C-alpha positions in Angstrom: 24.1 332.3 190.9 26.9 330.2 192.3 30.3 329.6 190.6 30.6 327.2 187.8 32.2 324.6 190.1 29.3 324.9 192.5 26.8 324.4 189.7 28.7 321.4 188.4 28.7 319.8 191.9 24.9 320.4 192.1 24.4 318.9 188.7 26.3 315.8 189.7 24.0 315.4 192.7 21.0 315.7 190.4 22.2 313.1 187.9 19.9 310.3 186.9 20.8 306.7 187.6 23.4 305.1 185.4 21.4 301.9 185.3 20.6 300.9 181.7 23.0 303.5 180.3 26.0 302.7 178.0 29.5 303.6 178.9 29.5 306.4 176.2 26.5 308.1 177.8 27.8 307.6 181.3 31.4 308.8 180.8 31.3 311.0 177.7 27.8 312.5 176.9 26.5 313.1 180.4 29.7 314.8 181.7 29.7 316.9 178.5 26.1 317.7 179.0 26.8 318.7 182.6 29.3 321.3 181.5 26.8 322.7 178.9 24.0 322.7 181.5 26.3 324.7 183.9 27.0 327.2 181.1 23.3 327.4 180.2 22.4 327.9 183.9 24.8 330.8 184.2 23.5 332.3 180.9 20.0 332.2 182.2 18.7 329.7 179.6 15.6 327.6 180.2 15.6 323.8 179.7 13.4 324.2 176.6 15.8 326.7 175.1 18.6 324.2 175.6 16.4 321.5 173.8 16.0 323.9 170.8 19.8 324.5 170.7 20.3 320.7 170.6 17.8 320.5 167.7 19.6 323.3 165.8 23.0 321.5 166.0 21.5 318.2 165.1 19.2 319.2 162.3 21.7 321.4 160.6 24.2 318.6 160.6 21.7 316.1 159.1 20.6 318.6 156.5 24.2 318.9 155.5 24.5 315.1 155.1 21.6 315.2 152.6 22.6 318.4 150.7 26.4 318.5 150.6 28.7 316.1 148.7 30.5 313.8 151.2 34.1 314.7 152.1 36.4 314.4 155.1 35.8 318.0 156.0 32.0 317.4 156.0 32.6 314.2 158.0 34.3 316.1 160.8 31.8 319.0 160.8 28.8 316.7 160.8 30.1 314.4 163.6 31.1 317.4 165.7 27.7 319.0 165.4 25.9 315.7 166.1 28.0 315.1 169.2 27.4 318.7 170.5 23.7 318.3 169.8 23.6 315.1 171.7 25.4 316.7 174.6 22.9 319.5 174.7 20.2 316.8 174.6 21.6 315.6 177.9 22.0 319.1 179.2 18.4 320.1 179.0 17.3 317.4 181.4 20.1 318.1 183.8 19.3 321.8 183.8 15.6 321.0 184.4 16.5 318.9 187.5 18.9 321.5 188.8 16.4 324.4 188.5 13.1 322.5 189.1 11.8 324.1 185.9 11.1 320.8 184.1 7.5 319.8 183.3 5.3 317.9 180.8 5.9 320.6 178.1 9.6 320.1 178.3 9.4 316.4 178.2 7.1 316.6 175.3 9.4 319.0 173.4 12.4 316.8 174.1 10.6 313.7 172.7 9.4 315.5 169.6 13.0 316.7 168.9 14.3 313.1 169.4 11.6 311.6 167.2 12.4 314.1 164.4 16.1 313.3 164.8 15.5 309.6 164.3 13.4 310.2 161.2 15.8 312.8 159.7 19.1 311.0 160.3 18.2 308.0 158.2 16.3 310.1 155.6 19.4 312.2 155.2 21.5 309.1 154.6 19.0 307.8 152.1 19.2 311.1 150.2 23.0 311.1 150.3 23.1 307.6 149.0 20.8 308.5 146.1 22.5 311.8 145.2 26.2 311.0 145.9 26.6 307.3 146.7 27.4 305.7 143.3 25.9 302.6 144.9 26.7 299.0 143.8 23.0 298.3 143.6 19.8 300.3 144.1 18.9 297.8 146.8 21.2 299.9 149.1 18.5 302.5 149.1 16.4 300.1 151.2 19.0 300.0 154.0 18.2 303.5 155.5 14.5 302.7 155.4 15.1 299.5 157.3 17.4 301.2 159.8 14.8 304.0 160.3 12.1 301.4 161.0 14.2 299.7 163.7 15.2 303.0 165.3 11.7 304.5 165.4 10.1 301.3 166.7 12.7 301.0 169.4 12.1 304.6 170.4 8.4 304.4 170.5 8.3 301.0 172.1 10.7 302.2 174.8 8.6 305.2 175.6 5.5 303.0 175.8 7.3 300.5 178.1 8.3 303.4 180.4 4.9 305.0 180.6 2.8 301.8 180.7 5.2 300.4 183.3 4.8 303.4 185.5 1.0 303.2 185.2 1.0 299.5 186.0 3.4 299.9 188.9 1.3 302.8 190.3 -1.8 300.6 190.1 -0.1 297.9 192.1 0.6 300.3 195.0 3.6 302.0 196.6 5.7 298.8 196.9 5.8 298.5 193.1 6.3 302.2 192.4 9.1 302.6 194.9 11.1 299.4 193.9 14.9 300.0 194.0 16.7 300.5 190.7 19.2 297.8 191.4 23.0 297.8 190.9 24.7 299.3 187.8 26.1 296.5 185.6 29.3 297.4 183.8 28.9 294.4 181.5 25.5 295.8 180.4 26.9 299.3 180.0 29.5 297.8 177.6 26.9 295.7 175.8 24.7 298.7 175.2 27.5 300.7 173.4 26.4 299.6 169.9 22.9 300.8 170.5 24.0 304.2 171.9 23.2 307.2 169.7 26.5 308.8 170.5 28.4 305.7 169.2 26.1 305.6 166.1 27.2 309.2 165.3 30.8 308.0 165.0 30.0 306.4 161.7 29.6 309.8 160.1 33.4 310.3 160.5 33.6 307.9 157.6 31.6 310.1 155.2 34.8 310.9 153.4 35.1 307.3 152.3 31.7 306.3 150.9 32.4 302.6 150.8 33.6 302.5 154.4 30.6 304.6 155.5 28.1 302.3 153.7 29.8 299.2 155.4 29.8 300.8 158.8 26.2 302.0 158.5 25.1 298.5 157.4 26.8 296.9 160.3 25.1 299.3 162.7 21.7 298.7 161.0 22.1 294.9 161.6 23.2 295.5 165.2 20.3 297.9 166.0 17.8 295.4 164.5 19.1 292.7 166.7 18.9 295.0 169.7 15.3 295.8 168.7 14.3 292.2 168.8 16.0 291.7 172.2 14.4 294.9 173.7 10.9 294.0 172.4 11.1 290.6 174.0 12.4 292.0 177.3 9.9 294.8 177.5 7.0 292.5 176.7 8.0 290.1 179.5 8.4 293.0 182.0 5.0 294.4 181.2 3.4 291.0 181.3 5.0 290.4 184.7 3.6 293.7 186.0 0.1 292.6 184.9 0.5 289.3 186.6 1.6 291.0 189.8 
């Protein structure tokens, strides 16, 4: 095993493209994941083990949201655990590319953990609203369900766009499959910030002030719904263009 510095340099070289990635993921989560991936490499962990560590941090944090009365202490602990879990979520892929030990099983496990996370995060908020929220109206209980719908549809539609796009591009021949990724747009990276899971996690820092948390969560729900509509239109156009090509 090389030194930590050597491993970090190799991880930077194995980094995925920054195209379509928000500023948070590019400058905060991926670098944090790189450090965790280097530590995992030196500890002899596999990418799948790193994925399970990510799940442990994330799921324990979300269970706490559902089961523990909101407070500022809980807010800090939950946010910290979610941020660490998200960084480990980046680390597993980086470790897989570094070691060449990635495969369909690892990709499947990563997607299963991510899907469970999207379902549990909004379910936890719903339970917290019901148990501790002192809501102005019971209609607030519909908000996490709507947010969950937008999040899960975005996740599933994005996966389908990726896999169907690859299949269609492969069928069109090497010229399609090997198309260049194109330049990284900083404007797009900024615009994607509200849809980034890492930015979404910041709202849990407001758990100590239930009214502020509800307001912040509601704003993010609206923003994610608007992003869903934009993404669906964009992905549909792209897949239709592949078919026409």
